[in-house]
Biotite code that builds the C-alpha atoms (Angstrom):
import biotite.structure as struc

atoms = struc.array([
    struc.Atom([72.220, 55.284, 32.910], chain_id="A", res_id=1, res_name="MET", atom_name="CA", element="C"),
    struc.Atom([75.555, 54.378, 34.448], chain_id="A", res_id=2, res_name="MET", atom_name="CA", element="C"),
    struc.Atom([77.499, 55.916, 31.547], chain_id="A", res_id=3, res_name="LYS", atom_name="CA", element="C"),
    struc.Atom([75.894, 59.274, 32.214], chain_id="A", res_id=4, res_name="GLU", atom_name="CA", element="C"),
    struc.Atom([75.762, 59.138, 36.054], chain_id="A", res_id=5, res_name="GLU", atom_name="CA", element="C"),
    struc.Atom([78.472, 60.899, 38.065], chain_id="A", res_id=6, res_name="ARG", atom_name="CA", element="C"),
    struc.Atom([77.040, 60.448, 41.579], chain_id="A", res_id=7, res_name="ASP", atom_name="CA", element="C"),
    struc.Atom([78.943, 57.569, 43.343], chain_id="A", res_id=8, res_name="PRO", atom_name="CA", element="C"),
    struc.Atom([75.968, 56.723, 45.537], chain_id="A", res_id=9, res_name="ALA", atom_name="CA", element="C"),
    struc.Atom([73.707, 56.238, 42.497], chain_id="A", res_id=10, res_name="LYS", atom_name="CA", element="C"),
    struc.Atom([76.409, 54.267, 40.709], chain_id="A", res_id=11, res_name="LEU", atom_name="CA", element="C"),
    struc.Atom([76.627, 51.927, 43.714], chain_id="A", res_id=12, res_name="ASP", atom_name="CA", element="C"),
    struc.Atom([72.860, 51.516, 43.701], chain_id="A", res_id=13, res_name="LYS", atom_name="CA", element="C"),
    struc.Atom([72.848, 50.673, 39.977], chain_id="A", res_id=14, res_name="TYR", atom_name="CA", element="C"),
    struc.Atom([75.655, 48.187, 40.460], chain_id="A", res_id=15, res_name="LEU", atom_name="CA", element="C"),
    struc.Atom([73.770, 46.569, 43.297], chain_id="A", res_id=16, res_name="SER", atom_name="CA", element="C"),
    struc.Atom([70.676, 46.193, 41.148], chain_id="A", res_id=17, res_name="ILE", atom_name="CA", element="C"),
    struc.Atom([72.726, 44.701, 38.282], chain_id="A", res_id=18, res_name="ILE", atom_name="CA", element="C"),
    struc.Atom([74.415, 42.290, 40.681], chain_id="A", res_id=19, res_name="SER", atom_name="CA", element="C"),
    struc.Atom([71.076, 41.249, 42.151], chain_id="A", res_id=20, res_name="GLU", atom_name="CA", element="C"),
    struc.Atom([69.580, 40.597, 38.711], chain_id="A", res_id=21, res_name="ARG", atom_name="CA", element="C"),
    struc.Atom([72.689, 38.692, 37.576], chain_id="A", res_id=22, res_name="ALA", atom_name="CA", element="C"),
    struc.Atom([72.428, 36.434, 40.642], chain_id="A", res_id=23, res_name="ASN", atom_name="CA", element="C"),
    struc.Atom([68.744, 35.838, 39.971], chain_id="A", res_id=24, res_name="ALA", atom_name="CA", element="C"),
    struc.Atom([69.542, 34.857, 36.361], chain_id="A", res_id=25, res_name="LEU", atom_name="CA", element="C"),
    struc.Atom([72.327, 32.582, 37.541], chain_id="A", res_id=26, res_name="LYS", atom_name="CA", element="C"),
    struc.Atom([69.976, 30.782, 39.923], chain_id="A", res_id=27, res_name="VAL", atom_name="CA", element="C"),
    struc.Atom([67.305, 30.448, 37.235], chain_id="A", res_id=28, res_name="LEU", atom_name="CA", element="C"),
    struc.Atom([69.769, 29.076, 34.633], chain_id="A", res_id=29, res_name="SER", atom_name="CA", element="C"),
    struc.Atom([71.194, 26.543, 37.132], chain_id="A", res_id=30, res_name="GLU", atom_name="CA", element="C"),
    struc.Atom([67.705, 25.359, 38.063], chain_id="A", res_id=31, res_name="GLU", atom_name="CA", element="C"),
    struc.Atom([66.674, 25.119, 34.422], chain_id="A", res_id=32, res_name="LEU", atom_name="CA", element="C"),
    struc.Atom([69.760, 23.031, 33.747], chain_id="A", res_id=33, res_name="PHE", atom_name="CA", element="C"),
    struc.Atom([69.033, 20.726, 36.666], chain_id="A", res_id=34, res_name="LYS", atom_name="CA", element="C"),
    struc.Atom([65.429, 20.387, 35.556], chain_id="A", res_id=35, res_name="TYR", atom_name="CA", element="C"),
    struc.Atom([66.325, 19.641, 31.929], chain_id="A", res_id=36, res_name="SER", atom_name="CA", element="C"),
    struc.Atom([68.804, 16.969, 33.029], chain_id="A", res_id=37, res_name="VAL", atom_name="CA", element="C"),
    struc.Atom([66.247, 15.321, 35.304], chain_id="A", res_id=38, res_name="SER", atom_name="CA", element="C"),
    struc.Atom([63.388, 15.598, 32.794], chain_id="A", res_id=39, res_name="ALA", atom_name="CA", element="C"),
    struc.Atom([65.391, 14.205, 29.899], chain_id="A", res_id=40, res_name="ASN", atom_name="CA", element="C"),
    struc.Atom([66.978, 11.296, 31.722], chain_id="A", res_id=41, res_name="SER", atom_name="CA", element="C"),
    struc.Atom([64.847, 8.234, 31.273], chain_id="A", res_id=42, res_name="ASP", atom_name="CA", element="C"),
    struc.Atom([66.914, 6.105, 33.511], chain_id="A", res_id=43, res_name="LYS", atom_name="CA", element="C"),
    struc.Atom([68.957, 6.684, 36.658], chain_id="A", res_id=44, res_name="ILE", atom_name="CA", element="C"),
    struc.Atom([72.506, 5.378, 36.410], chain_id="A", res_id=45, res_name="GLN", atom_name="CA", element="C"),
    struc.Atom([74.846, 4.086, 39.101], chain_id="A", res_id=46, res_name="GLN", atom_name="CA", element="C"),
    struc.Atom([72.502, 2.491, 41.605], chain_id="A", res_id=47, res_name="VAL", atom_name="CA", element="C"),
    struc.Atom([73.890, 1.267, 44.900], chain_id="A", res_id=48, res_name="GLU", atom_name="CA", element="C"),
    struc.Atom([72.715, 0.189, 48.332], chain_id="A", res_id=49, res_name="LYS", atom_name="CA", element="C"),
    struc.Atom([71.731, 3.250, 50.281], chain_id="A", res_id=50, res_name="VAL", atom_name="CA", element="C"),
    struc.Atom([70.603, 3.483, 53.904], chain_id="A", res_id=51, res_name="ASP", atom_name="CA", element="C"),
    struc.Atom([67.823, 5.979, 53.342], chain_id="A", res_id=52, res_name="VAL", atom_name="CA", element="C"),
    struc.Atom([67.437, 6.677, 57.076], chain_id="A", res_id=53, res_name="ASN", atom_name="CA", element="C"),
    struc.Atom([71.132, 7.553, 57.492], chain_id="A", res_id=54, res_name="LEU", atom_name="CA", element="C"),
    struc.Atom([71.295, 9.449, 54.193], chain_id="A", res_id=55, res_name="HIS", atom_name="CA", element="C"),
    struc.Atom([68.271, 11.585, 55.201], chain_id="A", res_id=56, res_name="LEU", atom_name="CA", element="C"),
    struc.Atom([69.960, 12.479, 58.473], chain_id="A", res_id=57, res_name="GLN", atom_name="CA", element="C"),
    struc.Atom([73.204, 13.388, 56.715], chain_id="A", res_id=58, res_name="GLU", atom_name="CA", element="C"),
    struc.Atom([71.347, 15.594, 54.253], chain_id="A", res_id=59, res_name="THR", atom_name="CA", element="C"),
    struc.Atom([69.455, 17.309, 57.091], chain_id="A", res_id=60, res_name="LEU", atom_name="CA", element="C"),
    struc.Atom([72.747, 18.005, 58.843], chain_id="A", res_id=61, res_name="PHE", atom_name="CA", element="C"),
    struc.Atom([74.101, 19.661, 55.720], chain_id="A", res_id=62, res_name="SER", atom_name="CA", element="C"),
    struc.Atom([71.339, 22.296, 56.126], chain_id="A", res_id=63, res_name="PHE", atom_name="CA", element="C"),
    struc.Atom([72.362, 23.167, 59.680], chain_id="A", res_id=64, res_name="TYR", atom_name="CA", element="C"),
    struc.Atom([73.466, 26.697, 58.768], chain_id="A", res_id=65, res_name="THR", atom_name="CA", element="C"),
    struc.Atom([70.334, 27.485, 56.735], chain_id="A", res_id=66, res_name="LYS", atom_name="CA", element="C"),
    struc.Atom([68.129, 26.250, 59.611], chain_id="A", res_id=67, res_name="PHE", atom_name="CA", element="C"),
    struc.Atom([70.028, 28.471, 61.996], chain_id="A", res_id=68, res_name="CYS", atom_name="CA", element="C"),
    struc.Atom([69.774, 31.510, 59.698], chain_id="A", res_id=69, res_name="GLU", atom_name="CA", element="C"),
    struc.Atom([65.968, 31.143, 59.672], chain_id="A", res_id=70, res_name="ARG", atom_name="CA", element="C"),
    struc.Atom([65.765, 30.339, 63.396], chain_id="A", res_id=71, res_name="GLY", atom_name="CA", element="C"),
    struc.Atom([64.289, 26.920, 62.698], chain_id="A", res_id=72, res_name="ILE", atom_name="CA", element="C"),
    struc.Atom([64.949, 24.053, 65.077], chain_id="A", res_id=73, res_name="VAL", atom_name="CA", element="C"),
    struc.Atom([64.027, 20.940, 63.091], chain_id="A", res_id=74, res_name="PRO", atom_name="CA", element="C"),
    struc.Atom([62.165, 18.172, 64.808], chain_id="A", res_id=75, res_name="ARG", atom_name="CA", element="C"),
    struc.Atom([63.463, 14.860, 63.498], chain_id="A", res_id=76, res_name="ILE", atom_name="CA", element="C"),
    struc.Atom([61.876, 11.512, 64.204], chain_id="A", res_id=77, res_name="THR", atom_name="CA", element="C"),
    struc.Atom([63.811, 8.616, 62.726], chain_id="A", res_id=78, res_name="ALA", atom_name="CA", element="C"),
    struc.Atom([63.263, 4.932, 63.149], chain_id="A", res_id=79, res_name="CYS", atom_name="CA", element="C"),
    struc.Atom([66.077, 2.869, 64.677], chain_id="A", res_id=80, res_name="GLU", atom_name="CA", element="C"),
    struc.Atom([66.414, 0.472, 61.779], chain_id="A", res_id=81, res_name="SER", atom_name="CA", element="C"),
    struc.Atom([68.323, 0.828, 58.544], chain_id="A", res_id=82, res_name="SER", atom_name="CA", element="C"),
    struc.Atom([66.090, 1.348, 55.514], chain_id="A", res_id=83, res_name="ILE", atom_name="CA", element="C"),
    struc.Atom([68.148, 0.015, 52.647], chain_id="A", res_id=84, res_name="VAL", atom_name="CA", element="C"),
    struc.Atom([67.113, 0.656, 49.076], chain_id="A", res_id=85, res_name="ARG", atom_name="CA", element="C"),
    struc.Atom([68.946, 0.055, 45.788], chain_id="A", res_id=86, res_name="ILE", atom_name="CA", element="C"),
    struc.Atom([68.862, 3.487, 44.260], chain_id="A", res_id=87, res_name="THR", atom_name="CA", element="C"),
    struc.Atom([70.880, 6.389, 42.936], chain_id="A", res_id=88, res_name="ASN", atom_name="CA", element="C"),
    struc.Atom([72.367, 8.249, 45.924], chain_id="A", res_id=89, res_name="LYS", atom_name="CA", element="C"),
    struc.Atom([72.804, 11.522, 44.056], chain_id="A", res_id=90, res_name="ASN", atom_name="CA", element="C"),
    struc.Atom([69.170, 11.551, 42.989], chain_id="A", res_id=91, res_name="SER", atom_name="CA", element="C"),
    struc.Atom([68.094, 10.871, 46.578], chain_id="A", res_id=92, res_name="LEU", atom_name="CA", element="C"),
    struc.Atom([70.265, 13.727, 47.806], chain_id="A", res_id=93, res_name="THR", atom_name="CA", element="C"),
    struc.Atom([68.701, 16.100, 45.281], chain_id="A", res_id=94, res_name="ARG", atom_name="CA", element="C"),
    struc.Atom([65.181, 15.001, 46.202], chain_id="A", res_id=95, res_name="ILE", atom_name="CA", element="C"),
    struc.Atom([65.827, 15.506, 49.950], chain_id="A", res_id=96, res_name="PHE", atom_name="CA", element="C"),
    struc.Atom([67.633, 18.792, 49.348], chain_id="A", res_id=97, res_name="SER", atom_name="CA", element="C"),
    struc.Atom([64.919, 20.268, 47.128], chain_id="A", res_id=98, res_name="ASN", atom_name="CA", element="C"),
    struc.Atom([62.181, 19.392, 49.659], chain_id="A", res_id=99, res_name="ILE", atom_name="CA", element="C"),
    struc.Atom([64.214, 20.756, 52.606], chain_id="A", res_id=100, res_name="ILE", atom_name="CA", element="C"),
    struc.Atom([65.122, 23.949, 50.763], chain_id="A", res_id=101, res_name="GLU", atom_name="CA", element="C"),
    struc.Atom([61.492, 24.511, 49.879], chain_id="A", res_id=102, res_name="ASN", atom_name="CA", element="C"),
    struc.Atom([60.484, 24.021, 53.483], chain_id="A", res_id=103, res_name="ALA", atom_name="CA", element="C"),
    struc.Atom([63.132, 26.394, 54.789], chain_id="A", res_id=104, res_name="ILE", atom_name="CA", element="C"),
    struc.Atom([62.163, 29.036, 52.201], chain_id="A", res_id=105, res_name="LYS", atom_name="CA", element="C"),
    struc.Atom([58.371, 28.918, 52.898], chain_id="A", res_id=106, res_name="TYR", atom_name="CA", element="C"),
    struc.Atom([58.133, 27.780, 56.500], chain_id="A", res_id=107, res_name="SER", atom_name="CA", element="C"),
    struc.Atom([56.531, 30.001, 59.088], chain_id="A", res_id=108, res_name="ASP", atom_name="CA", element="C"),
    struc.Atom([59.397, 29.098, 61.442], chain_id="A", res_id=109, res_name="GLY", atom_name="CA", element="C"),
    struc.Atom([59.098, 25.374, 61.998], chain_id="A", res_id=110, res_name="ASP", atom_name="CA", element="C"),
    struc.Atom([60.091, 22.147, 60.264], chain_id="A", res_id=111, res_name="PHE", atom_name="CA", element="C"),
    struc.Atom([59.731, 18.504, 61.081], chain_id="A", res_id=112, res_name="SER", atom_name="CA", element="C"),
    struc.Atom([60.638, 15.275, 59.350], chain_id="A", res_id=113, res_name="VAL", atom_name="CA", element="C"),
    struc.Atom([59.819, 11.709, 60.211], chain_id="A", res_id=114, res_name="SER", atom_name="CA", element="C"),
    struc.Atom([60.911, 8.482, 58.595], chain_id="A", res_id=115, res_name="ILE", atom_name="CA", element="C"),
    struc.Atom([59.195, 5.177, 59.270], chain_id="A", res_id=116, res_name="LYS", atom_name="CA", element="C"),
    struc.Atom([60.427, 1.601, 58.914], chain_id="A", res_id=117, res_name="ASP", atom_name="CA", element="C"),
    struc.Atom([58.464, 1.269, 55.651], chain_id="A", res_id=118, res_name="ASP", atom_name="CA", element="C"),
    struc.Atom([60.513, 4.069, 53.999], chain_id="A", res_id=119, res_name="GLY", atom_name="CA", element="C"),
    struc.Atom([57.728, 6.661, 54.125], chain_id="A", res_id=120, res_name="ILE", atom_name="CA", element="C"),
    struc.Atom([59.158, 10.108, 54.913], chain_id="A", res_id=121, res_name="ILE", atom_name="CA", element="C"),
    struc.Atom([56.982, 13.053, 55.945], chain_id="A", res_id=122, res_name="ARG", atom_name="CA", element="C"),
    struc.Atom([58.397, 16.590, 55.710], chain_id="A", res_id=123, res_name="PHE", atom_name="CA", element="C"),
    struc.Atom([56.119, 19.133, 57.441], chain_id="A", res_id=124, res_name="SER", atom_name="CA", element="C"),
    struc.Atom([56.113, 22.833, 58.095], chain_id="A", res_id=125, res_name="ASN", atom_name="CA", element="C"),
    struc.Atom([53.518, 25.452, 58.971], chain_id="A", res_id=126, res_name="THR", atom_name="CA", element="C"),
    struc.Atom([52.557, 27.564, 55.961], chain_id="A", res_id=127, res_name="ALA", atom_name="CA", element="C"),
    struc.Atom([49.713, 29.945, 56.864], chain_id="A", res_id=128, res_name="HIS", atom_name="CA", element="C"),
    struc.Atom([49.474, 31.498, 53.386], chain_id="A", res_id=129, res_name="ASN", atom_name="CA", element="C"),
    struc.Atom([49.158, 28.302, 51.429], chain_id="A", res_id=130, res_name="LEU", atom_name="CA", element="C"),
    struc.Atom([45.692, 27.266, 50.241], chain_id="A", res_id=131, res_name="GLY", atom_name="CA", element="C"),
    struc.Atom([44.393, 23.903, 49.092], chain_id="A", res_id=132, res_name="ASN", atom_name="CA", element="C"),
    struc.Atom([44.368, 25.114, 45.475], chain_id="A", res_id=133, res_name="VAL", atom_name="CA", element="C"),
    struc.Atom([48.081, 25.797, 45.686], chain_id="A", res_id=134, res_name="ASP", atom_name="CA", element="C"),
    struc.Atom([48.873, 22.316, 46.985], chain_id="A", res_id=135, res_name="VAL", atom_name="CA", element="C"),
    struc.Atom([47.712, 20.713, 43.793], chain_id="A", res_id=136, res_name="ALA", atom_name="CA", element="C"),
    struc.Atom([50.192, 22.883, 41.852], chain_id="A", res_id=137, res_name="LYS", atom_name="CA", element="C"),
    struc.Atom([53.254, 22.480, 44.100], chain_id="A", res_id=138, res_name="LEU", atom_name="CA", element="C"),
    struc.Atom([54.947, 20.006, 41.780], chain_id="A", res_id=139, res_name="PHE", atom_name="CA", element="C"),
    struc.Atom([54.206, 21.969, 38.582], chain_id="A", res_id=140, res_name="ASP", atom_name="CA", element="C"),
    struc.Atom([57.124, 23.495, 36.761], chain_id="A", res_id=141, res_name="ARG", atom_name="CA", element="C"),
    struc.Atom([57.682, 27.181, 37.532], chain_id="A", res_id=142, res_name="PHE", atom_name="CA", element="C"),
    struc.Atom([54.950, 27.365, 40.199], chain_id="A", res_id=143, res_name="PHE", atom_name="CA", element="C"),
    struc.Atom([55.927, 29.458, 43.195], chain_id="A", res_id=144, res_name="THR", atom_name="CA", element="C"),
    struc.Atom([53.846, 30.180, 46.255], chain_id="A", res_id=145, res_name="VAL", atom_name="CA", element="C"),
    struc.Atom([54.847, 33.812, 46.087], chain_id="A", res_id=146, res_name="GLU", atom_name="CA", element="C"),
    struc.Atom([56.880, 35.983, 43.789], chain_id="A", res_id=147, res_name="THR", atom_name="CA", element="C"),
    struc.Atom([60.403, 35.574, 45.056], chain_id="A", res_id=148, res_name="CYS", atom_name="CA", element="C"),
    struc.Atom([63.449, 36.975, 43.334], chain_id="A", res_id=149, res_name="LYS", atom_name="CA", element="C"),
    struc.Atom([65.477, 33.814, 43.862], chain_id="A", res_id=150, res_name="TYR", atom_name="CA", element="C"),
    struc.Atom([62.726, 31.244, 43.326], chain_id="A", res_id=151, res_name="SER", atom_name="CA", element="C"),
    struc.Atom([62.381, 29.412, 40.075], chain_id="A", res_id=152, res_name="THR", atom_name="CA", element="C"),
    struc.Atom([59.510, 27.100, 40.997], chain_id="A", res_id=153, res_name="GLY", atom_name="CA", element="C"),
    struc.Atom([61.534, 24.075, 39.845], chain_id="A", res_id=154, res_name="LEU", atom_name="CA", element="C"),
    struc.Atom([62.701, 22.517, 43.131], chain_id="A", res_id=155, res_name="GLY", atom_name="CA", element="C"),
    struc.Atom([59.669, 20.362, 43.862], chain_id="A", res_id=156, res_name="LEU", atom_name="CA", element="C"),
    struc.Atom([59.149, 19.659, 40.128], chain_id="A", res_id=157, res_name="SER", atom_name="CA", element="C"),
    struc.Atom([62.701, 18.245, 39.994], chain_id="A", res_id=158, res_name="ILE", atom_name="CA", element="C"),
    struc.Atom([62.041, 16.266, 43.189], chain_id="A", res_id=159, res_name="ALA", atom_name="CA", element="C"),
    struc.Atom([58.914, 14.770, 41.603], chain_id="A", res_id=160, res_name="LYS", atom_name="CA", element="C"),
    struc.Atom([60.717, 13.884, 38.407], chain_id="A", res_id=161, res_name="GLN", atom_name="CA", element="C"),
    struc.Atom([63.637, 12.215, 40.227], chain_id="A", res_id=162, res_name="LEU", atom_name="CA", element="C"),
    struc.Atom([61.334, 10.440, 42.648], chain_id="A", res_id=163, res_name="THR", atom_name="CA", element="C"),
    struc.Atom([59.481, 8.938, 39.697], chain_id="A", res_id=164, res_name="LYS", atom_name="CA", element="C"),
    struc.Atom([62.766, 7.900, 38.080], chain_id="A", res_id=165, res_name="GLN", atom_name="CA", element="C"),
    struc.Atom([63.924, 5.979, 41.184], chain_id="A", res_id=166, res_name="ILE", atom_name="CA", element="C"),
    struc.Atom([60.566, 4.234, 41.489], chain_id="A", res_id=167, res_name="GLY", atom_name="CA", element="C"),
    struc.Atom([59.226, 6.223, 44.412], chain_id="A", res_id=168, res_name="GLY", atom_name="CA", element="C"),
    struc.Atom([56.136, 8.358, 44.973], chain_id="A", res_id=169, res_name="GLU", atom_name="CA", element="C"),
    struc.Atom([55.770, 11.930, 46.142], chain_id="A", res_id=170, res_name="ILE", atom_name="CA", element="C"),
    struc.Atom([52.668, 13.836, 47.165], chain_id="A", res_id=171, res_name="SER", atom_name="CA", element="C"),
    struc.Atom([51.575, 16.812, 49.240], chain_id="A", res_id=172, res_name="ALA", atom_name="CA", element="C"),
    struc.Atom([48.771, 17.538, 51.672], chain_id="A", res_id=173, res_name="GLU", atom_name="CA", element="C"),
    struc.Atom([47.696, 20.669, 53.510], chain_id="A", res_id=174, res_name="TYR", atom_name="CA", element="C"),
    struc.Atom([45.791, 20.387, 56.768], chain_id="A", res_id=175, res_name="LYS", atom_name="CA", element="C"),
    struc.Atom([45.435, 22.856, 59.663], chain_id="A", res_id=176, res_name="ASN", atom_name="CA", element="C"),
    struc.Atom([47.833, 25.288, 57.936], chain_id="A", res_id=177, res_name="GLU", atom_name="CA", element="C"),
    struc.Atom([50.539, 22.642, 57.781], chain_id="A", res_id=178, res_name="THR", atom_name="CA", element="C"),
    struc.Atom([52.090, 21.550, 54.505], chain_id="A", res_id=179, res_name="LEU", atom_name="CA", element="C"),
    struc.Atom([53.341, 17.949, 54.429], chain_id="A", res_id=180, res_name="THR", atom_name="CA", element="C"),
    struc.Atom([55.343, 16.446, 51.591], chain_id="A", res_id=181, res_name="ILE", atom_name="CA", element="C"),
    struc.Atom([55.086, 12.651, 51.678], chain_id="A", res_id=182, res_name="ILE", atom_name="CA", element="C"),
    struc.Atom([57.861, 10.688, 50.064], chain_id="A", res_id=183, res_name="LEU", atom_name="CA", element="C"),
    struc.Atom([57.689, 6.938, 49.548], chain_id="A", res_id=184, res_name="LYS", atom_name="CA", element="C"),
    struc.Atom([61.034, 5.365, 48.743], chain_id="A", res_id=185, res_name="ILE", atom_name="CA", element="C"),
])
């Protein structure tokens, strides 16, 4: 179509569509790569002492701009004590990031996270359009709540795989239109 088109406005539109599709494919291929790495790695390498409480707060801070863009003011409740675990810091970062990104993407405008002394972390956001049937599928590969041009449905699946690899547990619940991801480290 572009070869035969002479109208600059239409050419710009076509280029915009091509660019959008290329970006969507790039995101998908990056997520597929991340998923294949996490799914095919039986064992996490390079474990170290990690203060999970501090690391969670640092990861949350790294999302400051994205929270601002969505108009979300996160409510953070952190215990005072250090929660030290021997784990892979990069895997923990990816788990936190995938959960937070998912919450930012699908939140109805709020987000809260709490971490307790026992290492249980609860990430919550209002999600009016999510049903109980969907909650059971949240950690399935390629599942998305809605068709979204930049969503691969791999973020929470990767988080689940990595959580399992570091010896933790991850689950979800949906009550009163609030989705909560529970992470036990």
